[in-house]
MDAnalysis code that builds the backbone (N, CA, C; Angstrom):
import MDAnalysis as mda
import numpy as np

u = mda.Universe.empty(627, n_residues=209, atom_resindex=np.repeat(np.arange(209), 3), trajectory=True)
u.add_TopologyAttr("name", ["N", "CA", "C"] * 209)
u.add_TopologyAttr("resid", np.arange(1, 210))
u.add_TopologyAttr("resname", ["UNK", "UNK", "UNK", "UNK", "UNK", "UNK", "UNK", "UNK", "UNK", "UNK", "UNK", "UNK", "UNK", "UNK", "UNK", "UNK", "UNK", "UNK", "UNK", "UNK", "UNK", "UNK", "UNK", "UNK", "UNK", "UNK", "UNK", "UNK", "UNK", "UNK", "UNK", "UNK", "UNK", "UNK", "UNK", "UNK", "UNK", "UNK", "UNK", "UNK", "UNK", "UNK", "UNK", "UNK", "UNK", "UNK", "UNK", "UNK", "UNK", "UNK", "UNK", "UNK", "UNK", "UNK", "UNK", "UNK", "UNK", "UNK", "UNK", "UNK", "UNK", "UNK", "UNK", "UNK", "UNK", "UNK", "UNK", "UNK", "UNK", "UNK", "UNK", "UNK", "UNK", "UNK", "UNK", "UNK", "UNK", "UNK", "UNK", "UNK", "UNK", "UNK", "UNK", "UNK", "UNK", "UNK", "UNK", "UNK", "UNK", "UNK", "UNK", "UNK", "UNK", "UNK", "UNK", "UNK", "UNK", "UNK", "UNK", "UNK", "UNK", "UNK", "UNK", "UNK", "UNK", "UNK", "UNK", "UNK", "UNK", "UNK", "UNK", "UNK", "UNK", "UNK", "UNK", "UNK", "UNK", "UNK", "UNK", "UNK", "UNK", "UNK", "UNK", "UNK", "UNK", "UNK", "UNK", "UNK", "UNK", "UNK", "UNK", "UNK", "UNK", "UNK", "UNK", "UNK", "UNK", "UNK", "UNK", "UNK", "UNK", "UNK", "UNK", "UNK", "UNK", "UNK", "UNK", "UNK", "UNK", "UNK", "UNK", "UNK", "UNK", "UNK", "UNK", "UNK", "UNK", "UNK", "UNK", "UNK", "UNK", "UNK", "UNK", "UNK", "UNK", "UNK", "UNK", "UNK", "UNK", "UNK", "UNK", "UNK", "UNK", "UNK", "UNK", "UNK", "UNK", "UNK", "UNK", "UNK", "UNK", "UNK", "UNK", "UNK", "UNK", "UNK", "UNK", "UNK", "UNK", "UNK", "UNK", "UNK", "UNK", "UNK", "UNK", "UNK", "UNK", "UNK", "UNK", "UNK", "UNK", "UNK", "UNK", "UNK", "UNK", "UNK", "UNK", "UNK", "UNK"])
u.atoms.positions = np.array([
    [-42.251, -18.178, 27.611],
    [-42.133, -18.963, 26.888],
    [-43.077, -20.376, 27.224],
    [-43.569, -20.454, 25.649],
    [-44.262, -21.974, 26.323],
    [-43.277, -22.753, 25.393],
    [-43.087, -23.790, 26.108],
    [-42.322, -25.130, 25.301],
    [-42.812, -26.321, 25.414],
    [-43.231, -27.356, 24.713],
    [-43.767, -28.533, 24.422],
    [-42.507, -29.882, 24.659],
    [-42.729, -30.944, 25.069],
    [-41.583, -31.894, 25.590],
    [-41.939, -33.514, 24.854],
    [-41.136, -33.154, 23.990],
    [-41.676, -34.699, 23.236],
    [-40.343, -35.982, 23.436],
    [-40.214, -37.038, 24.137],
    [-39.657, -38.290, 24.356],
    [-40.372, -39.258, 25.077],
    [-39.951, -40.522, 24.239],
    [-40.554, -41.621, 24.975],
    [-40.771, -42.475, 26.200],
    [-39.131, -41.517, 26.523],
    [-39.024, -41.709, 28.803],
    [-39.898, -41.268, 29.267],
    [-40.516, -41.912, 30.046],
    [-41.154, -40.157, 31.094],
    [-40.098, -39.541, 32.013],
    [-39.230, -40.913, 32.441],
    [-37.738, -39.771, 33.070],
    [-37.699, -38.344, 32.736],
    [-36.947, -39.051, 31.481],
    [-36.606, -37.935, 30.850],
    [-37.187, -36.634, 30.284],
    [-38.613, -36.883, 29.609],
    [-40.045, -36.260, 29.707],
    [-39.442, -35.126, 31.361],
    [-39.542, -35.581, 32.799],
    [-39.830, -35.365, 34.001],
    [-38.492, -34.171, 34.304],
    [-37.330, -34.810, 33.731],
    [-35.910, -33.926, 33.671],
    [-36.007, -32.816, 33.423],
    [-36.008, -32.829, 31.913],
    [-36.483, -31.977, 30.807],
    [-37.164, -30.491, 31.753],
    [-38.572, -31.500, 32.175],
    [-39.307, -30.026, 32.311],
    [-38.805, -29.172, 33.829],
    [-37.790, -29.851, 34.858],
    [-37.695, -29.716, 35.663],
    [-36.726, -28.404, 35.551],
    [-35.440, -28.883, 34.449],
    [-34.688, -27.848, 34.115],
    [-35.261, -26.067, 33.681],
    [-36.284, -26.671, 32.929],
    [-37.116, -25.679, 31.659],
    [-37.598, -24.586, 32.741],
    [-38.565, -25.648, 34.165],
    [-39.431, -24.437, 34.544],
    [-39.076, -24.373, 35.706],
    [-37.196, -24.499, 36.037],
    [-36.619, -23.206, 36.684],
    [-36.582, -21.960, 36.584],
    [-36.821, -21.909, 35.054],
    [-36.131, -20.988, 34.459],
    [-37.843, -19.475, 34.329],
    [-37.636, -19.128, 35.141],
    [-38.915, -18.124, 34.999],
    [-39.579, -17.427, 33.981],
    [-39.411, -17.517, 32.661],
    [-39.745, -16.914, 31.532],
    [-39.753, -18.389, 30.727],
    [-39.924, -19.247, 31.730],
    [-40.174, -20.989, 30.256],
    [-41.491, -21.207, 31.124],
    [-42.266, -22.149, 30.179],
    [-43.901, -23.121, 30.730],
    [-43.676, -24.202, 30.013],
    [-43.911, -25.326, 30.790],
    [-43.998, -25.855, 29.544],
    [-45.246, -26.672, 29.356],
    [-46.153, -26.391, 28.457],
    [-47.613, -26.972, 28.017],
    [-47.166, -28.299, 27.995],
    [-47.164, -28.764, 27.243],
    [-47.769, -30.035, 27.434],
    [-46.599, -31.514, 26.525],
    [-46.602, -33.007, 27.268],
    [-45.685, -33.602, 27.376],
    [-46.183, -34.892, 25.727],
    [-45.172, -35.260, 25.261],
    [-45.677, -36.089, 24.246],
    [-44.891, -37.250, 24.820],
    [-45.774, -38.685, 24.672],
    [-44.714, -39.943, 24.570],
    [-44.188, -40.773, 23.381],
    [-44.587, -40.131, 22.041],
    [-44.269, -40.091, 20.710],
    [-44.407, -39.395, 19.552],
    [-44.063, -39.286, 18.200],
    [-43.984, -38.638, 17.890],
    [-45.174, -38.419, 17.232],
    [-46.160, -39.541, 16.904],
    [-47.370, -38.283, 16.339],
    [-48.305, -37.818, 17.263],
    [-48.484, -38.005, 18.794],
    [-48.565, -37.062, 19.747],
    [-47.921, -35.637, 19.651],
    [-46.990, -35.615, 19.561],
    [-46.274, -34.736, 19.519],
    [-46.199, -33.419, 18.517],
    [-46.879, -33.827, 17.045],
    [-47.562, -33.676, 15.916],
    [-48.523, -33.034, 16.801],
    [-49.380, -33.549, 16.588],
    [-50.484, -33.616, 17.623],
    [-50.721, -32.730, 18.146],
    [-50.272, -32.086, 19.476],
    [-50.494, -31.218, 20.955],
    [-49.375, -30.244, 19.950],
    [-48.307, -30.110, 19.078],
    [-47.890, -29.510, 19.094],
    [-49.127, -28.319, 18.185],
    [-49.337, -28.408, 16.996],
    [-50.193, -28.361, 16.677],
    [-51.653, -27.267, 17.125],
    [-51.728, -28.209, 18.174],
    [-53.194, -27.967, 19.056],
    [-52.744, -26.707, 19.715],
    [-51.087, -26.745, 20.647],
    [-50.956, -25.701, 21.843],
    [-50.208, -24.685, 20.829],
    [-49.758, -25.500, 20.120],
    [-49.132, -24.158, 19.321],
    [-47.744, -23.202, 20.633],
    [-47.015, -24.340, 20.536],
    [-45.693, -23.563, 21.427],
    [-45.268, -22.823, 20.396],
    [-43.986, -22.387, 21.296],
    [-42.825, -21.522, 20.984],
    [-41.668, -22.301, 20.393],
    [-41.428, -22.963, 21.799],
    [-40.344, -23.952, 21.202],
    [-40.603, -25.867, 21.232],
    [-40.812, -26.390, 20.359],
    [-41.006, -27.802, 20.775],
    [-39.536, -28.712, 20.836],
    [-39.446, -29.333, 22.341],
    [-37.973, -29.551, 22.125],
    [-37.958, -31.337, 21.560],
    [-37.295, -32.507, 21.078],
    [-38.014, -33.318, 20.300],
    [-36.721, -34.040, 20.340],
    [-37.509, -35.265, 20.753],
    [-35.939, -36.188, 21.166],
    [-35.976, -37.016, 19.747],
    [-35.082, -37.201, 19.034],
    [-34.669, -38.003, 17.885],
    [-35.606, -39.442, 17.422],
    [-35.204, -40.219, 18.425],
    [-36.050, -41.649, 18.681],
    [-37.001, -41.994, 19.358],
    [-37.683, -41.679, 18.958],
    [-39.083, -42.133, 19.004],
    [-40.221, -43.130, 18.815],
    [-41.391, -43.397, 19.196],
    [-42.021, -44.248, 18.396],
    [-43.056, -43.328, 17.253],
    [-43.589, -44.467, 16.212],
    [-44.344, -43.879, 15.406],
    [-43.815, -42.904, 14.094],
    [-43.372, -41.715, 15.186],
    [-43.326, -41.493, 14.539],
    [-41.250, -40.564, 14.893],
    [-40.462, -40.833, 14.190],
    [-39.384, -40.358, 14.543],
    [-38.791, -39.015, 14.982],
    [-38.185, -38.354, 15.241],
    [-37.851, -36.412, 15.667],
    [-37.312, -35.323, 14.449],
    [-37.143, -36.602, 13.285],
    [-37.118, -35.896, 11.660],
    [-37.789, -35.829, 11.414],
    [-39.323, -37.177, 11.324],
    [-40.557, -36.690, 10.875],
    [-40.811, -35.831, 11.392],
    [-41.025, -35.533, 12.506],
    [-41.587, -34.485, 13.461],
    [-41.475, -33.263, 12.961],
    [-40.090, -32.934, 12.972],
    [-39.351, -32.048, 12.683],
    [-40.362, -32.135, 11.824],
    [-40.298, -32.133, 10.434],
    [-40.655, -31.895, 8.960],
    [-41.884, -31.948, 9.250],
    [-43.122, -32.659, 9.867],
    [-44.558, -31.988, 10.179],
    [-44.633, -30.470, 10.352],
    [-43.899, -30.394, 11.730],
    [-43.836, -29.361, 12.238],
    [-43.634, -28.112, 11.943],
    [-42.211, -28.028, 10.824],
    [-41.611, -27.288, 10.596],
    [-41.902, -26.574, 8.578],
    [-42.938, -27.089, 8.676],
    [-43.439, -27.222, 6.889],
    [-44.257, -26.432, 7.028],
    [-45.138, -25.597, 5.595],
    [-45.910, -24.963, 5.707],
    [-45.974, -23.475, 6.239],
    [-47.396, -22.785, 5.659],
    [-46.779, -21.427, 6.175],
    [-46.830, -20.524, 7.258],
    [-47.531, -21.430, 8.459],
    [-46.955, -21.229, 9.699],
    [-46.033, -21.983, 10.699],
    [-45.474, -22.067, 10.491],
    [-44.266, -23.619, 10.900],
    [-43.835, -23.211, 12.371],
    [-43.690, -24.167, 13.015],
    [-43.579, -24.567, 14.319],
    [-41.767, -24.626, 14.513],
    [-41.608, -24.022, 15.605],
    [-39.541, -24.356, 15.565],
    [-39.630, -25.640, 16.538],
    [-38.257, -26.183, 15.851],
    [-38.083, -27.333, 16.924],
    [-36.568, -27.767, 17.132],
    [-36.669, -27.764, 18.186],
    [-34.951, -27.631, 18.718],
    [-34.917, -29.639, 19.298],
    [-33.757, -30.629, 18.936],
    [-33.935, -31.821, 18.822],
    [-32.829, -31.800, 19.340],
    [-33.398, -32.628, 20.749],
    [-32.525, -33.468, 21.704],
    [-32.663, -34.365, 21.834],
    [-31.525, -35.328, 21.805],
    [-30.621, -36.504, 21.976],
    [-29.920, -37.176, 22.501],
    [-29.502, -38.281, 22.836],
    [-28.153, -38.815, 23.068],
    [-27.252, -39.045, 22.260],
    [-27.609, -39.586, 21.035],
    [-27.064, -40.203, 19.994],
    [-26.465, -38.468, 18.622],
    [-25.283, -38.408, 19.046],
    [-23.843, -37.674, 18.771],
    [-23.727, -38.728, 16.776],
    [-24.941, -38.416, 16.057],
    [-24.516, -38.840, 14.945],
    [-24.424, -38.338, 13.882],
    [-23.736, -38.173, 12.196],
    [-24.455, -37.243, 12.009],
    [-25.272, -37.412, 10.963],
    [-25.597, -38.129, 10.791],
    [-26.974, -38.439, 9.490],
    [-28.146, -38.148, 10.333],
    [-28.758, -37.978, 12.301],
    [-29.254, -38.148, 12.733],
    [-29.055, -35.690, 11.977],
    [-28.652, -35.941, 12.863],
    [-27.846, -34.495, 12.473],
    [-28.587, -33.632, 11.377],
    [-27.960, -34.402, 10.357],
    [-28.040, -33.498, 8.629],
    [-29.541, -34.059, 8.648],
    [-30.214, -34.822, 8.704],
    [-31.821, -35.178, 8.691],
    [-32.515, -34.408, 9.505],
    [-32.097, -33.813, 10.860],
    [-33.139, -32.812, 11.733],
    [-32.971, -31.524, 11.048],
    [-31.337, -31.097, 10.616],
    [-31.418, -29.741, 10.122],
    [-32.477, -29.345, 8.784],
    [-31.986, -30.509, 7.937],
    [-32.086, -30.840, 6.539],
    [-33.825, -30.053, 7.182],
    [-34.362, -31.087, 8.097],
    [-36.063, -31.509, 7.941],
    [-36.647, -29.943, 8.361],
    [-35.881, -28.937, 9.091],
    [-36.000, -27.778, 9.350],
    [-35.576, -27.350, 11.081],
    [-34.995, -28.217, 11.547],
    [-34.846, -27.859, 13.420],
    [-34.058, -26.875, 13.603],
    [-33.805, -26.129, 14.220],
    [-33.058, -24.817, 14.416],
    [-32.401, -24.781, 15.830],
    [-32.599, -26.505, 16.088],
    [-31.517, -26.663, 17.518],
    [-31.598, -27.926, 17.050],
    [-30.179, -28.227, 17.470],
    [-29.468, -29.847, 17.922],
    [-28.577, -30.058, 19.159],
    [-29.199, -30.270, 19.907],
    [-28.376, -30.063, 21.491],
    [-28.987, -31.654, 22.063],
    [-26.900, -31.826, 22.684],
    [-26.977, -33.164, 23.905],
    [-27.739, -33.155, 24.616],
    [-28.353, -34.436, 24.959],
    [-28.473, -34.459, 26.466],
    [-27.502, -34.204, 27.794],
    [-26.191, -34.337, 26.876],
    [-25.215, -34.812, 28.490],
    [-24.898, -32.857, 28.110],
    [-25.424, -31.787, 27.249],
    [-24.508, -30.498, 26.831],
    [-24.480, -30.078, 28.733],
    [-25.523, -30.978, 28.817],
    [-26.304, -30.137, 30.718],
    [-27.533, -29.044, 30.400],
    [-27.660, -28.246, 31.402],
    [-29.179, -27.506, 31.801],
    [-28.595, -26.078, 30.970],
    [-27.668, -25.636, 31.560],
    [-27.055, -24.088, 30.473],
    [-27.763, -24.412, 28.970],
    [-27.149, -24.833, 28.675],
    [-27.097, -24.699, 27.260],
    [-28.820, -25.329, 26.253],
    [-29.055, -26.421, 27.605],
    [-30.386, -26.553, 26.834],
    [-31.477, -25.216, 27.083],
    [-31.303, -24.378, 28.110],
    [-31.648, -23.790, 27.948],
    [-31.651, -22.489, 27.419],
    [-30.270, -22.070, 26.553],
    [-30.282, -21.216, 25.802],
    [-30.544, -21.797, 24.471],
    [-30.850, -23.245, 24.405],
    [-30.912, -23.392, 23.120],
    [-32.594, -23.397, 22.887],
    [-33.315, -23.703, 23.655],
    [-34.762, -23.198, 23.466],
    [-34.845, -21.235, 23.351],
    [-33.994, -20.438, 24.366],
    [-34.240, -19.229, 24.422],
    [-33.491, -18.861, 22.482],
    [-32.629, -19.129, 22.081],
    [-32.289, -19.052, 21.136],
    [-33.865, -19.450, 20.095],
    [-33.597, -20.731, 19.866],
    [-34.906, -20.820, 19.181],
    [-36.412, -19.922, 19.238],
    [-36.389, -19.563, 20.233],
    [-37.668, -18.773, 20.216],
    [-37.559, -17.747, 19.908],
    [-36.514, -16.789, 19.464],
    [-36.243, -15.613, 18.937],
    [-35.856, -16.002, 17.787],
    [-35.732, -16.631, 16.868],
    [-35.200, -16.789, 16.269],
    [-33.923, -17.095, 14.993],
    [-33.170, -17.311, 16.521],
    [-32.123, -17.745, 16.358],
    [-31.853, -19.491, 16.326],
    [-30.593, -19.810, 15.989],
    [-30.567, -21.519, 16.710],
    [-29.407, -21.704, 17.010],
    [-28.695, -22.793, 17.483],
    [-28.119, -23.353, 18.633],
    [-27.571, -24.906, 18.515],
    [-26.423, -25.280, 18.077],
    [-26.163, -26.735, 17.857],
    [-25.148, -26.333, 19.090],
    [-25.319, -27.783, 19.884],
    [-24.264, -28.204, 20.852],
    [-22.655, -28.352, 20.097],
    [-22.108, -27.083, 20.816],
    [-20.777, -26.905, 20.141],
    [-20.039, -28.206, 19.926],
    [-19.734, -29.000, 20.711],
    [-19.018, -30.235, 20.683],
    [-19.077, -30.419, 18.874],
    [-19.984, -30.395, 18.213],
    [-20.498, -31.173, 17.350],
    [-20.999, -29.840, 15.893],
    [-20.638, -28.897, 16.026],
    [-20.963, -27.941, 15.114],
    [-19.811, -28.059, 14.260],
    [-18.655, -28.032, 14.687],
    [-18.027, -27.557, 13.668],
    [-17.948, -28.599, 12.928],
    [-17.572, -29.727, 13.548],
    [-17.346, -31.408, 13.026],
    [-18.486, -31.617, 11.749],
    [-19.480, -31.116, 12.157],
    [-20.769, -31.756, 11.091],
    [-20.732, -30.838, 10.115],
    [-20.358, -29.271, 9.912],
    [-20.435, -28.495, 9.138],
    [-18.567, -28.902, 8.289],
    [-18.110, -29.306, 8.835],
    [-16.422, -29.529, 7.840],
    [-17.418, -30.115, 7.003],
    [-18.127, -31.509, 7.333],
    [-18.184, -32.501, 6.198],
    [-19.062, -31.708, 5.230],
    [-19.723, -30.758, 5.535],
    [-20.427, -29.933, 4.105],
    [-19.261, -29.368, 3.115],
    [-17.955, -29.494, 3.188],
    [-17.207, -28.842, 3.291],
    [-16.579, -29.087, 1.555],
    [-16.676, -29.202, -0.115],
    [-16.222, -29.229, -1.157],
    [-14.694, -30.164, -1.212],
    [-14.466, -31.042, -1.784],
    [-13.168, -30.658, -1.558],
    [-12.240, -29.523, -2.680],
    [-13.166, -29.203, -3.790],
    [-12.805, -27.904, -4.072],
    [-13.892, -26.737, -4.660],
    [-13.809, -26.017, -4.372],
    [-15.017, -25.144, -4.292],
    [-15.630, -24.782, -5.229],
    [-16.894, -24.899, -5.185],
    [-17.948, -24.405, -6.842],
    [-17.167, -23.420, -7.328],
    [-17.425, -22.781, -8.164],
    [-16.932, -22.334, -9.002],
    [-18.668, -21.391, -9.417],
    [-18.759, -20.471, -8.373],
    [-20.232, -20.088, -8.461],
    [-20.175, -18.871, -7.928],
    [-21.177, -18.054, -8.775],
    [-21.439, -16.150, -7.985],
    [-22.238, -16.153, -6.942],
    [-21.380, -15.279, -5.868],
    [-22.267, -15.320, -4.530],
    [-22.637, -14.455, -4.418],
    [-24.171, -14.430, -4.304],
    [-25.060, -13.678, -3.927],
    [-25.578, -11.739, -2.896],
    [-24.271, -12.809, -2.794],
    [-23.881, -11.113, -1.285],
    [-22.489, -10.521, -0.713],
    [-23.492, -9.608, -0.168],
    [-22.203, -8.483, -0.492],
    [-21.038, -9.114, 0.301],
    [-19.840, -7.948, 0.823],
    [-18.903, -8.685, 1.167],
    [-19.149, -8.681, 2.353],
    [-19.804, -7.788, 3.508],
    [-19.848, -7.666, 4.799],
    [-20.912, -9.185, 5.383],
    [-21.754, -9.470, 4.653],
    [-22.731, -10.178, 4.265],
    [-21.612, -11.588, 4.132],
    [-20.875, -11.969, 3.360],
    [-20.403, -12.738, 3.604],
    [-19.213, -12.981, 4.818],
    [-18.563, -11.996, 5.385],
    [-17.821, -12.166, 6.502],
    [-18.970, -12.759, 7.517],
    [-20.314, -11.792, 7.518],
    [-21.214, -12.287, 8.534],
    [-21.034, -14.302, 8.412],
    [-21.189, -14.544, 7.348],
    [-22.022, -15.686, 6.310],
    [-21.271, -16.725, 7.598],
    [-20.542, -16.342, 7.841],
    [-18.608, -17.397, 6.901],
    [-18.014, -17.340, 9.158],
    [-18.723, -15.729, 9.646],
    [-18.136, -16.127, 11.128],
    [-19.787, -17.350, 11.280],
    [-21.074, -17.153, 11.028],
    [-21.704, -17.853, 12.025],
    [-21.182, -19.227, 11.476],
    [-20.704, -20.269, 10.106],
    [-20.230, -21.236, 10.101],
    [-19.166, -21.348, 10.753],
    [-18.826, -20.435, 11.022],
    [-17.215, -21.235, 12.478],
    [-18.209, -21.343, 14.043],
    [-19.559, -21.179, 13.713],
    [-19.857, -21.085, 15.559],
    [-20.241, -19.563, 16.635],
    [-19.842, -18.786, 15.438],
    [-19.830, -17.396, 16.336],
    [-21.551, -17.135, 16.688],
    [-21.272, -16.660, 17.800],
    [-22.363, -15.777, 18.332],
    [-22.625, -14.829, 17.732],
    [-24.045, -13.812, 17.347],
    [-24.419, -12.272, 17.244],
    [-23.524, -11.438, 17.895],
    [-23.604, -11.875, 19.257],
    [-22.700, -11.136, 19.754],
    [-21.064, -11.340, 20.020],
    [-20.974, -12.164, 19.397],
    [-18.945, -12.587, 18.856],
    [-19.041, -12.139, 17.700],
    [-19.691, -12.138, 16.592],
    [-19.375, -11.232, 15.089],
    [-19.286, -9.951, 15.469],
    [-20.104, -9.024, 16.152],
    [-21.030, -7.976, 15.968],
    [-19.049, -7.266, 16.445],
    [-19.099, -7.755, 17.378],
    [-17.237, -7.497, 18.647],
    [-16.213, -7.623, 17.325],
    [-16.668, -8.941, 16.599],
    [-15.271, -9.197, 15.658],
    [-15.367, -8.078, 14.294],
    [-16.203, -8.088, 14.044],
    [-16.548, -7.021, 12.627],
    [-16.418, -5.311, 13.552],
    [-16.873, -5.261, 14.990],
    [-16.779, -3.826, 14.813],
    [-18.334, -2.845, 14.894],
    [-18.633, -3.807, 14.557],
    [-20.579, -3.716, 14.186],
    [-21.927, -4.088, 15.493],
    [-22.736, -3.284, 15.638],
    [-23.976, -3.781, 16.263],
    [-24.376, -4.675, 15.830],
    [-24.633, -5.706, 17.334],
    [-25.980, -6.737, 17.337],
    [-27.144, -7.012, 16.218],
    [-27.579, -5.600, 16.281],
    [-28.608, -5.258, 15.127],
    [-28.217, -4.934, 13.910],
    [-27.407, -4.578, 13.736],
    [-26.345, -4.694, 12.428],
    [-25.992, -6.373, 11.794],
    [-25.935, -7.054, 12.855],
    [-25.029, -8.693, 12.635],
    [-26.989, -9.594, 12.412],
    [-27.685, -8.684, 13.233],
    [-29.328, -9.956, 12.477],
    [-29.764, -9.405, 11.162],
    [-29.329, -7.797, 11.323],
    [-30.096, -7.187, 9.586],
    [-29.466, -8.007, 8.604],
    [-28.411, -8.192, 8.923],
    [-26.873, -8.723, 7.282],
    [-27.572, -10.179, 7.491],
    [-27.702, -10.881, 8.479],
    [-28.300, -12.387, 8.656],
    [-29.807, -12.533, 8.005],
    [-30.403, -11.624, 8.816],
    [-31.763, -11.762, 7.634],
    [-32.019, -11.084, 6.230],
    [-30.871, -10.327, 5.505],
    [-30.705, -10.613, 3.881],
    [-30.082, -11.070, 3.387],
    [-29.109, -11.726, 4.520],
    [-28.333, -13.991, 3.762],
    [-29.440, -14.536, 3.795],
    [-30.481, -14.597, 4.685],
    [-31.398, -15.492, 4.879],
    [-32.499, -15.374, 3.607],
    [-33.124, -13.774, 3.173],
    [-34.139, -13.470, 2.050],
    [-32.551, -14.217, 0.814],
    [-31.626, -13.454, 0.662],
    [-31.728, -13.467, -0.297],
    [-30.954, -15.188, -1.211],
    [-30.891, -15.915, 0.131],
    [-30.482, -17.676, -0.255],
    [-31.638, -18.399, -0.060],
    [-32.633, -17.951, 0.287],
    [-34.104, -18.778, 0.460],
    [-34.049, -19.649, 1.802],
    [-33.202, -19.239, 2.149],
    [-32.986, -19.789, 3.617],
    [-33.275, -19.511, 4.775],
    [-34.170, -20.521, 5.755],
    [-34.922, -20.817, 7.134],
    [-34.195, -20.144, 8.168],
    [-32.765, -20.430, 8.345],
    [-32.137, -19.985, 9.852],
    [-30.441, -19.941, 9.598],
    [-30.551, -19.721, 10.497],
    [-28.691, -19.655, 10.826],
    [-27.528, -20.751, 10.507],
    [-29.035, -21.890, 11.013],
    [-27.544, -23.227, 10.626],
    [-27.714, -23.427, 8.921],
    [-29.183, -23.020, 8.482],
    [-28.755, -23.140, 7.060],
    [-28.034, -22.240, 6.120],
    [-27.592, -21.489, 6.808],
    [-26.409, -20.740, 6.017],
    [-25.169, -21.120, 6.836],
    [-25.168, -21.722, 8.310],
    [-23.825, -21.621, 8.542],
    [-23.505, -23.328, 7.149],
    [-24.611, -23.991, 7.255],
    [-24.344, -25.418, 6.090],
    [-24.180, -24.617, 4.889],
    [-24.617, -23.681, 4.228],
    [-24.269, -22.964, 2.966],
    [-22.647, -22.205, 2.274],
    [-22.593, -21.848, 3.714],
    [-21.179, -21.555, 3.530],
    [-19.918, -22.442, 3.523],
    [-20.438, -23.518, 3.859],
    [-19.397, -24.731, 3.832],
    [-19.633, -25.303, 2.683],
    [-20.911, -24.983, 2.047],
    [-21.083, -25.870, 1.274],
    [-20.780, -25.690, 0.107],
    [-20.487, -23.882, 0.510],
    [-19.645, -23.031, -1.193],
    [-18.290, -22.946, -0.595],
    [-18.068, -23.582, -0.231],
    [-16.351, -23.183, -0.059],
    [-16.095, -21.639, 0.707],
    [-16.380, -20.889, 1.166],
    [-16.571, -20.162, 1.889],
    [-15.783, -19.956, 3.323],
    [-15.407, -21.179, 3.950],
    [-15.132, -21.425, 5.069],
    [-14.168, -22.741, 5.014],
    [-12.437, -21.822, 5.146],
    [-11.472, -23.066, 5.303],
    [-11.245, -23.644, 6.854],
])
């Protein structure tokens, strides 16, 4: 798996590289010291995943994400930051990021986020997932027709609670491949890019309590 690292601090880039390249299946193909360089390198190198800091010179992480996630051939971006601020998380996810990981979350979670992104999944640091999505819940659920089957509603509700595909499969007594099939159908029906947007949709439409 090919990964690009974008962070304006050389020591941070070095630390992230050591963590990632300790994994046999991950290769760091480039490093960028600012947002503009990150966009240029990512478009040239076409990594499976770009790890992008939220605060960088020239272009910030949200602008980088928006540039890379747009278009017919989008690139996958995982935001890595020390700043656990809601506006950053909202901005990054709305721009198309498929993960948001705090730098102090630990090596294991960082690697897990990269692997999840590479397979089309998404991961947000558990410390902020539910808190973040709860802010999207309306005071009174909107009266809208939900274009999903009962089983799809079960799946998207579980996703919104931060459950993994394996956990959802166990909870609903179905296979992981069936969970993935339901998620694909949900994203197609609702015109969503990933499971994070599906989770946000569930909270916004009052499907989670």
